[in-house]
C-alpha positions, 0 to 999 in steps of 0.5 A: 500500500502506498504512503500518504501524500506528504503535507504540502500546506506550506507550498499551497498558493491562493488562486486568483479570483479574476476570471481567466487568470492562470496565476497561482501565487500569494497576493501579499507577496507580489507587489506591483511596480509602475516604473518610469525613468531614472534610478529610483524604480531599480532601487525600489525593485531591489527594496521590494525583493529585500522586503521578501516580496516579488516584483510585478513591473509595468515599465513605461516604454521609452523611460524605464531602465532595461536592467530592472527586468532582471529584478522582476518576476513579471514584466510588461511594457506600457506607455507612460500615459496608458493608465488603463493598460497599467491597471489591466496588466496588474489585475492579470497578475492579481496585484492589489498593491503597487508603487508608481515611481520614476520620471515622466517629463511633464513638458511633453505632457503639455505639448499636444503632439508629444502627448499624442505620441505617448498614446494616452488611453481612455483612462488617461484621457479621463484624468486629462479631462479632469485636469482641463475641466476642473483645473485641479493642478498636478496634485489633483490630476495624479490623485485622480489617477490614483483614485481610478486605480483604487476603484479597480482594486489596486492601492498605491503605496507610498513611494518611499515605502521600500526605499526609506534609506534614501529619505532626507534627514533633519539637520546638516547631512554633509561635513560642510555646514551652511555659512551665516549668509546661507543660514539667513537665506534659509530662514528667508526662503523656507517659508516662501518655498513652502508657500509655493508648494501649498499653492501648487506652483512648484517645489523649488526656489533659488535664493541669494542675499535674501532675494528669490532668484528663480522659482521652479514651475513646469520646466522642472528643477534642472532648468530652474538651476540653470536659470538661477546660475545665470541670474546669480552671476556666479555668486553662491546661492541656495536651493530650497526644495520643499513639500506641502503639509498635505503632500501625497507621498504615493505620488511625485515625491520631491527627488534629488540625486547626483545630477542635481549636485552636478548641476548645482555645482555648475551653476555656482550654488553652495547650499541645498535645503530639502524637506526632511522626511519628504524628499528622496535622495537617489544614491544618497551616500554618493550624492552627499560625497559629491556635494562635500567634494564641491563644498555644497552643504546639504541640509534637511529642514 
């Protein structure tokens, strides 16, 4: 007589409830990742794996770093503005929680021809309609997209959940500290950058001599840095990047990295101030080392 079948309870996987799905895996173990450009999607994929989960990635075509595929259990491409495709693919994989992270160039979105080249689908068009019809601003548009995903059973996690080691800390993070004039610029600039955040104008300003040199808008931080460098005539200035009290950490978290430091150095900036707990520092250790090399103090406010 044969032996009883071995106990296999530990290996059983919950079958997905979606019709037609052929995936058998524990839902809690598969985390969705909608990946744009830059280093952060790769860091996030590694963080998801280090937390003991598997990665199901929808990579934005033309944006995502190809090396991320090696970190993923599931992978598929979709357009940067194909919200409906993101949702359908994640549902096929039975994903209930996901992270959206990585750059999408906003200037392209505001150029109709470039927007059409990104092939937005009907779900993205709905979000665009909300933007045009109700003038909700960037935060409102992103929030509308998150709402649509939640209505389809996909809840977005905070962008920093799996990369908490990259978040800016309170205090001076470099060995070089701000000068007395830079401390004065910080005291002058911080309430002002917070004000433009609250009004939805931007997240960043440049200050010198207790005067605002430049304000970030749709062109992005790098373009603002270049403009501030031209206006400062190479006099040392301070960049301040903040977030509103109600900033949605699931979407568009303020981010800086090695390129930011290189651009600041070329533009003559000598101090960088970041919202502590609300700013991602991509490649944080290397970034701080580079800032110290250039004599740029980095402060969490």
